[in-house]
A tleap script that builds the chain and sets N, CA, C and O, in Angstrom:
source leaprc.protein.ff14SB
mol = sequence {
  NMET PHE ASN SER ASP PRO ASN LYS GLU ASP
  VAL ALA ARG GLU PHE ILE GLU SER ILE LYS
  LYS SER GLU GLU THR ASP ILE GLU LYS MET
  HIE GLN ALA LEU ALA GLN ALA LYS HIE GLU
  TRP GLU PHE ALA GLN SER TYR PHE ASP SER
  VAL SER GLU PRO ASP LEU VAL GLU PHE ALA
  ILE TYR ASN GLN LYS ALA ALA GLU GLN LYS
  TYR GLU TYR LEU LEU LYS GLN ALA LYS GLU
  LEU LYS LEU ILE CLYS
}
set mol.1.N position { 10.017 12.391 7.229 }
set mol.1.CA position { 9.794 13.519 6.365 }
set mol.1.C position { 8.353 13.536 5.864 }
set mol.1.O position { 7.606 14.468 6.166 }
set mol.2.N position { 7.953 12.517 5.103 }
set mol.2.CA position { 6.585 12.414 4.627 }
set mol.2.C position { 5.933 11.217 5.292 }
set mol.2.O position { 6.515 10.132 5.322 }
set mol.3.N position { 4.755 11.395 5.817 }
set mol.3.CA position { 4.022 10.293 6.436 }
set mol.3.C position { 2.935 9.850 5.493 }
set mol.3.O position { 2.402 10.650 4.724 }
set mol.4.N position { 2.603 8.570 5.551 }
set mol.4.CA position { 1.526 8.083 4.708 }
set mol.4.C position { 0.206 8.627 5.218 }
set mol.4.O position { 0.079 9.004 6.383 }
set mol.5.N position { -0.766 8.663 4.335 }
set mol.5.CA position { -2.092 9.148 4.650 }
set mol.5.C position { -2.697 8.265 5.731 }
set mol.5.O position { -2.791 7.051 5.548 }
set mol.6.N position { -3.108 8.844 6.851 }
set mol.6.CA position { -3.674 8.026 7.933 }
set mol.6.C position { -4.867 7.198 7.481 }
set mol.6.O position { -5.082 6.097 7.989 }
set mol.7.N position { -5.645 7.711 6.533 }
set mol.7.CA position { -6.794 6.956 6.054 }
set mol.7.C position { -6.358 5.674 5.364 }
set mol.7.O position { -7.016 4.645 5.520 }
set mol.8.N position { -5.281 5.706 4.614 }
set mol.8.CA position { -4.775 4.497 3.962 }
set mol.8.C position { -4.299 3.497 5.007 }
set mol.8.O position { -4.516 2.294 4.859 }
set mol.9.N position { -3.655 3.983 6.060 }
set mol.9.CA position { -3.217 3.087 7.129 }
set mol.9.C position { -4.415 2.453 7.817 }
set mol.9.O position { -4.392 1.261 8.125 }
set mol.10.N position { -5.465 3.238 8.062 }
set mol.10.CA position { -6.661 2.704 8.703 }
set mol.10.C position { -7.297 1.624 7.847 }
set mol.10.O position { -7.715 0.586 8.360 }
set mol.11.N position { -7.371 1.864 6.547 }
set mol.11.CA position { -7.957 0.880 5.634 }
set mol.11.C position { -7.126 -0.391 5.642 }
set mol.11.O position { -7.672 -1.494 5.678 }
set mol.12.N position { -5.802 -0.240 5.608 }
set mol.12.CA position { -4.929 -1.414 5.627 }
set mol.12.C position { -5.084 -2.182 6.928 }
set mol.12.O position { -5.161 -3.411 6.916 }
set mol.13.N position { -5.132 -1.477 8.048 }
set mol.13.CA position { -5.296 -2.154 9.345 }
set mol.13.C position { -6.625 -2.891 9.425 }
set mol.13.O position { -6.681 -4.028 9.895 }
set mol.14.N position { -7.709 -2.240 8.963 }
set mol.14.CA position { -9.023 -2.880 8.987 }
set mol.14.C position { -9.025 -4.136 8.126 }
set mol.14.O position { -9.618 -5.148 8.500 }
set mol.15.N position { -8.367 -4.071 6.982 }
set mol.15.CA position { -8.277 -5.229 6.108 }
set mol.15.C position { -7.544 -6.369 6.799 }
set mol.15.O position { -7.993 -7.515 6.769 }
set mol.16.N position { -6.428 -6.053 7.413 }
set mol.16.CA position { -5.645 -7.084 8.116 }
set mol.16.C position { -6.475 -7.680 9.255 }
set mol.16.O position { -6.462 -8.895 9.450 }
set mol.17.N position { -7.184 -6.858 9.995 }
set mol.17.CA position { -8.025 -7.369 11.083 }
set mol.17.C position { -9.118 -8.280 10.549 }
set mol.17.O position { -9.432 -9.294 11.172 }
set mol.18.N position { -9.704 -7.936 9.403 }
set mol.18.CA position { -10.747 -8.800 8.843 }
set mol.18.C position { -10.178 -10.143 8.427 }
set mol.18.O position { -10.853 -11.167 8.536 }
set mol.19.N position { -8.936 -10.145 7.948 }
set mol.19.CA position { -8.289 -11.408 7.581 }
set mol.19.C position { -8.048 -12.257 8.821 }
set mol.19.O position { -8.274 -13.467 8.798 }
set mol.20.N position { -7.597 -11.639 9.891 }
set mol.20.CA position { -7.321 -12.386 11.115 }
set mol.20.C position { -8.586 -13.020 11.683 }
set mol.20.O position { -8.521 -14.081 12.304 }
set mol.21.N position { -9.743 -12.375 11.476 }
set mol.21.CA position { -10.994 -12.851 12.064 }
set mol.21.C position { -11.665 -13.947 11.248 }
set mol.21.O position { -12.438 -14.729 11.801 }
set mol.22.N position { -11.396 -14.026 9.961 }
set mol.22.CA position { -12.102 -15.001 9.143 }
set mol.22.C position { -11.172 -16.108 8.676 }
set mol.22.O position { -9.949 -15.964 8.679 }
set mol.23.N position { -11.777 -17.206 8.279 }
set mol.23.CA position { -11.018 -18.367 7.834 }
set mol.23.C position { -11.248 -18.640 6.350 }
set mol.23.O position { -10.850 -19.693 5.851 }
set mol.24.N position { -11.886 -17.704 5.634 }
set mol.24.CA position { -12.218 -17.916 4.225 }
set mol.24.C position { -10.963 -17.910 3.360 }
set mol.24.O position { -9.851 -18.107 3.848 }
set mol.25.N position { -11.163 -17.685 2.091 }
set mol.25.CA position { -10.063 -17.627 1.144 }
set mol.25.C position { -9.426 -16.248 1.217 }
set mol.25.O position { -9.489 -15.466 0.268 }
set mol.26.N position { -8.825 -15.970 2.333 }
set mol.26.CA position { -8.230 -14.663 2.538 }
set mol.26.C position { -6.884 -14.518 1.848 }
set mol.26.O position { -6.386 -13.408 1.658 }
set mol.27.N position { -6.310 -15.639 1.480 }
set mol.27.CA position { -5.051 -15.571 0.739 }
set mol.27.C position { -5.286 -14.829 -0.566 }
set mol.27.O position { -4.482 -13.986 -0.964 }
set mol.28.N position { -6.390 -15.144 -1.229 }
set mol.28.CA position { -6.721 -14.473 -2.490 }
set mol.28.C position { -6.966 -12.979 -2.259 }
set mol.28.O position { -6.524 -12.147 -3.052 }
set mol.29.N position { -7.659 -12.643 -1.189 }
set mol.29.CA position { -7.897 -11.233 -0.868 }
set mol.29.C position { -6.580 -10.497 -0.632 }
set mol.29.O position { -6.398 -9.368 -1.087 }
set mol.30.N position { -5.670 -11.150 0.082 }
set mol.30.CA position { -4.382 -10.525 0.364 }
set mol.30.C position { -3.585 -10.346 -0.916 }
set mol.30.O position { -2.966 -9.304 -1.130 }
set mol.31.N position { -3.602 -11.363 -1.764 }
set mol.31.CA position { -2.885 -11.244 -3.037 }
set mol.31.C position { -3.454 -10.102 -3.876 }
set mol.31.O position { -2.701 -9.364 -4.513 }
set mol.32.N position { -4.764 -9.955 -3.880 }
set mol.32.CA position { -5.393 -8.857 -4.614 }
set mol.32.C position { -5.014 -7.505 -4.014 }
set mol.32.O position { -4.716 -6.558 -4.742 }
set mol.33.N position { -5.027 -7.421 -2.686 }
set mol.33.CA position { -4.655 -6.167 -2.024 }
set mol.33.C position { -3.196 -5.821 -2.298 }
set mol.33.O position { -2.865 -4.659 -2.535 }
set mol.34.N position { -2.330 -6.819 -2.265 }
set mol.34.CA position { -0.919 -6.583 -2.563 }
set mol.34.C position { -0.729 -6.146 -4.014 }
set mol.34.O position { 0.045 -5.230 -4.291 }
set mol.35.N position { -1.425 -6.791 -4.927 }
set mol.35.CA position { -1.316 -6.423 -6.340 }
set mol.35.C position { -1.799 -4.990 -6.557 }
set mol.35.O position { -1.176 -4.228 -7.297 }
set mol.36.N position { -2.903 -4.626 -5.915 }
set mol.36.CA position { -3.434 -3.265 -6.043 }
set mol.36.C position { -2.461 -2.252 -5.442 }
set mol.36.O position { -2.214 -1.202 -6.035 }
set mol.37.N position { -1.916 -2.560 -4.283 }
set mol.37.CA position { -0.964 -1.657 -3.629 }
set mol.37.C position { 0.305 -1.502 -4.469 }
set mol.37.O position { 0.853 -0.405 -4.577 }
set mol.38.N position { 0.767 -2.601 -5.060 }
set mol.38.CA position { 1.947 -2.532 -5.916 }
set mol.38.C position { 1.664 -1.683 -7.148 }
set mol.38.O position { 2.506 -0.889 -7.567 }
set mol.39.N position { 0.489 -1.848 -7.722 }
set mol.39.CA position { 0.091 -1.044 -8.875 }
set mol.39.C position { 0.046 0.447 -8.506 }
set mol.39.O position { 0.530 1.290 -9.262 }
set mol.40.N position { -0.528 0.763 -7.360 }
set mol.40.CA position { -0.583 2.157 -6.898 }
set mol.40.C position { 0.825 2.722 -6.735 }
set mol.40.O position { 1.078 3.870 -7.099 }
set mol.41.N position { 1.731 1.933 -6.195 }
set mol.41.CA position { 3.114 2.365 -5.992 }
set mol.41.C position { 3.799 2.604 -7.341 }
set mol.41.O position { 4.469 3.620 -7.532 }
set mol.42.N position { 3.626 1.666 -8.270 }
set mol.42.CA position { 4.223 1.819 -9.592 }
set mol.42.C position { 3.660 3.042 -10.314 }
set mol.42.O position { 4.396 3.768 -10.982 }
set mol.43.N position { 2.350 3.266 -10.175 }
set mol.43.CA position { 1.734 4.438 -10.796 }
set mol.43.C position { 2.293 5.717 -10.178 }
set mol.43.O position { 2.573 6.685 -10.886 }
set mol.44.N position { 2.454 5.716 -8.853 }
set mol.44.CA position { 3.003 6.889 -8.165 }
set mol.44.C position { 4.432 7.168 -8.623 }
set mol.44.O position { 4.821 8.326 -8.773 }
set mol.45.N position { 5.216 6.111 -8.846 }
set mol.45.CA position { 6.586 6.285 -9.338 }
set mol.45.C position { 6.574 6.869 -10.752 }
set mol.45.O position { 7.366 7.754 -11.077 }
set mol.46.N position { 5.674 6.369 -11.578 }
set mol.46.CA position { 5.552 6.854 -12.947 }
set mol.46.C position { 5.122 8.325 -12.956 }
set mol.46.O position { 5.637 9.127 -13.734 }
set mol.47.N position { 4.180 8.662 -12.088 }
set mol.47.CA position { 3.719 10.049 -11.990 }
set mol.47.C position { 4.872 10.959 -11.570 }
set mol.47.O position { 5.058 12.036 -12.135 }
set mol.48.N position { 5.639 10.521 -10.578 }
set mol.48.CA position { 6.795 11.300 -10.128 }
set mol.48.C position { 7.752 11.565 -11.284 }
set mol.48.O position { 8.255 12.678 -11.436 }
set mol.49.N position { 7.999 10.553 -12.091 }
set mol.49.CA position { 8.914 10.688 -13.227 }
set mol.49.C position { 8.397 11.651 -14.292 }
set mol.49.O position { 9.172 12.161 -15.101 }
set mol.50.N position { 7.092 11.899 -14.291 }
set mol.50.CA position { 6.510 12.710 -15.364 }
set mol.50.C position { 6.271 14.175 -14.993 }
set mol.50.O position { 5.911 14.968 -15.864 }
set mol.51.N position { 6.461 14.554 -13.734 }
set mol.51.CA position { 6.176 15.935 -13.331 }
set mol.51.C position { 7.461 16.725 -13.132 }
set mol.51.O position { 8.515 16.170 -12.823 }
set mol.52.N position { 7.343 18.048 -13.319 }
set mol.52.CA position { 8.508 18.910 -13.107 }
set mol.52.C position { 8.155 20.176 -12.341 }
set mol.52.O position { 9.047 20.842 -11.817 }
set mol.53.N position { 6.877 20.521 -12.265 }
set mol.53.CA position { 6.452 21.704 -11.523 }
set mol.53.C position { 6.669 21.462 -10.027 }
set mol.53.O position { 6.270 20.415 -9.517 }
set mol.54.N position { 7.295 22.410 -9.311 }
set mol.54.CA position { 7.650 22.175 -7.898 }
set mol.54.C position { 6.503 21.685 -7.011 }
set mol.54.O position { 6.692 20.774 -6.206 }
set mol.55.N position { 5.324 22.279 -7.152 }
set mol.55.CA position { 4.201 21.839 -6.317 }
set mol.55.C position { 3.794 20.397 -6.645 }
set mol.55.O position { 3.439 19.631 -5.750 }
set mol.56.N position { 3.848 20.042 -7.899 }
set mol.56.CA position { 3.486 18.679 -8.298 }
set mol.56.C position { 4.556 17.683 -7.882 }
set mol.56.O position { 4.246 16.543 -7.537 }
set mol.57.N position { 5.818 18.109 -7.914 }
set mol.57.CA position { 6.902 17.228 -7.472 }
set mol.57.C position { 6.727 16.906 -5.994 }
set mol.57.O position { 6.891 15.758 -5.581 }
set mol.58.N position { 6.398 17.911 -5.205 }
set mol.58.CA position { 6.188 17.679 -3.770 }
set mol.58.C position { 5.044 16.703 -3.542 }
set mol.58.O position { 5.157 15.788 -2.726 }
set mol.59.N position { 3.936 16.894 -4.265 }
set mol.59.CA position { 2.808 15.973 -4.147 }
set mol.59.C position { 3.211 14.569 -4.594 }
set mol.59.O position { 2.861 13.582 -3.948 }
set mol.60.N position { 3.947 14.487 -5.702 }
set mol.60.CA position { 4.365 13.186 -6.239 }
set mol.60.C position { 5.243 12.432 -5.245 }
set mol.60.O position { 5.115 11.218 -5.092 }
set mol.61.N position { 6.127 13.150 -4.579 }
set mol.61.CA position { 6.988 12.520 -3.570 }
set mol.61.C position { 6.137 11.980 -2.427 }
set mol.61.O position { 6.316 10.842 -1.992 }
set mol.62.N position { 5.218 12.800 -1.947 }
set mol.62.CA position { 4.329 12.381 -0.859 }
set mol.62.C position { 3.521 11.150 -1.265 }
set mol.62.O position { 3.436 10.175 -0.519 }
set mol.63.N position { 2.933 11.211 -2.452 }
set mol.63.CA position { 2.091 10.128 -2.935 }
set mol.63.C position { 2.894 8.840 -3.135 }
set mol.63.O position { 2.422 7.749 -2.814 }
set mol.64.N position { 4.095 8.976 -3.662 }
set mol.64.CA position { 4.957 7.818 -3.882 }
set mol.64.C position { 5.335 7.166 -2.553 }
set mol.64.O position { 5.297 5.942 -2.424 }
set mol.65.N position { 5.696 7.974 -1.581 }
set mol.65.CA position { 6.084 7.447 -0.265 }
set mol.65.C position { 4.899 6.752 0.413 }
set mol.65.O position { 5.057 5.689 1.013 }
set mol.66.N position { 3.714 7.358 0.312 }
set mol.66.CA position { 2.522 6.760 0.921 }
set mol.66.C position { 2.198 5.414 0.279 }
set mol.66.O position { 1.877 4.450 0.975 }
set mol.67.N position { 2.282 5.352 -1.031 }
set mol.67.CA position { 1.996 4.100 -1.739 }
set mol.67.C position { 3.023 3.026 -1.381 }
set mol.67.O position { 2.673 1.860 -1.200 }
set mol.68.N position { 4.280 3.422 -1.281 }
set mol.68.CA position { 5.335 2.480 -0.906 }
set mol.68.C position { 5.103 1.930 0.501 }
set mol.68.O position { 5.231 0.727 0.733 }
set mol.69.N position { 4.766 2.805 1.426 }
set mol.69.CA position { 4.531 2.365 2.806 }
set mol.69.C position { 3.330 1.447 2.902 }
set mol.69.O position { 3.350 0.480 3.664 }
set mol.70.N position { 2.289 1.731 2.146 }
set mol.70.CA position { 1.106 0.878 2.146 }
set mol.70.C position { 1.470 -0.515 1.655 }
set mol.70.O position { 1.091 -1.508 2.276 }
set mol.71.N position { 2.205 -0.600 0.542 }
set mol.71.CA position { 2.611 -1.890 -0.004 }
set mol.71.C position { 3.483 -2.651 0.987 }
set mol.71.O position { 3.260 -3.836 1.234 }
set mol.72.N position { 4.471 -1.973 1.552 }
set mol.72.CA position { 5.370 -2.628 2.499 }
set mol.72.C position { 4.624 -3.097 3.747 }
set mol.72.O position { 4.926 -4.163 4.283 }
set mol.73.N position { 3.665 -2.320 4.206 }
set mol.73.CA position { 2.872 -2.702 5.366 }
set mol.73.C position { 2.070 -3.977 5.071 }
set mol.73.O position { 2.077 -4.918 5.864 }
set mol.74.N position { 1.380 -3.997 3.925 }
set mol.74.CA position { 0.593 -5.178 3.561 }
set mol.74.C position { 1.487 -6.395 3.364 }
set mol.74.O position { 1.127 -7.500 3.772 }
set mol.75.N position { 2.639 -6.205 2.749 }
set mol.75.CA position { 3.573 -7.303 2.535 }
set mol.75.C position { 4.048 -7.878 3.868 }
set mol.75.O position { 4.088 -9.095 4.047 }
set mol.76.N position { 4.399 -7.010 4.785 }
set mol.76.CA position { 4.848 -7.447 6.116 }
set mol.76.C position { 3.744 -8.212 6.838 }
set mol.76.O position { 3.992 -9.259 7.436 }
set mol.77.N position { 2.523 -7.681 6.778 }
set mol.77.CA position { 1.408 -8.347 7.444 }
set mol.77.C position { 1.127 -9.705 6.814 }
set mol.77.O position { 0.862 -10.674 7.526 }
set mol.78.N position { 1.181 -9.787 5.494 }
set mol.78.CA position { 0.946 -11.056 4.810 }
set mol.78.C position { 1.978 -12.100 5.217 }
set mol.78.O position { 1.648 -13.270 5.409 }
set mol.79.N position { 3.212 -11.673 5.345 }
set mol.79.CA position { 4.274 -12.597 5.775 }
set mol.79.C position { 4.068 -13.033 7.218 }
set mol.79.O position { 4.237 -14.209 7.539 }
set mol.80.N position { 3.707 -12.101 8.087 }
set mol.80.CA position { 3.473 -12.447 9.504 }
set mol.80.C position { 2.303 -13.407 9.653 }
set mol.80.O position { 2.316 -14.275 10.525 }
set mol.81.N position { 1.281 -13.251 8.796 }
set mol.81.CA position { 0.125 -14.138 8.845 }
set mol.81.C position { 0.356 -15.430 8.068 }
set mol.81.O position { -0.513 -16.299 7.994 }
set mol.82.N position { 1.562 -15.533 7.488 }
set mol.82.CA position { 1.943 -16.703 6.702 }
set mol.82.C position { 0.999 -16.930 5.517 }
set mol.82.O position { 0.728 -18.069 5.135 }
set mol.83.N position { 0.504 -15.831 4.944 }
set mol.83.CA position { -0.329 -15.924 3.761 }
set mol.83.C position { 0.515 -15.949 2.504 }
set mol.83.O position { 0.059 -16.376 1.443 }
set mol.84.N position { 1.753 -15.486 2.633 }
set mol.84.CA position { 2.724 -15.557 1.535 }
set mol.84.C position { 4.067 -15.917 2.129 }
set mol.84.O position { 4.277 -15.821 3.338 }
set mol.85.N position { 4.985 -16.336 1.250 }
set mol.85.CA position { 6.327 -16.706 1.713 }
set mol.85.C position { 7.275 -15.552 1.600 }
set mol.85.O position { 8.450 -15.682 1.945 }
savepdb mol mol.pdb
quit
């Protein structure tokens, strides 16, 4: 129904690729990215709860779904890279 913003997916993919290429403290970077993505998702949920105008509700649904997909994507990648349990 609603697809996440392709630009957000590109940013997430580029981030994951940079983690795969380097051996630095990428665990911290991933934790920060996950925390930011979770915050964006929570904010999107809060925004959805606060709107009632039909056009804003549609945007809120789209934004909430995109934020959720971004968080889930980063979480899945972090688990596959064994950066988190």
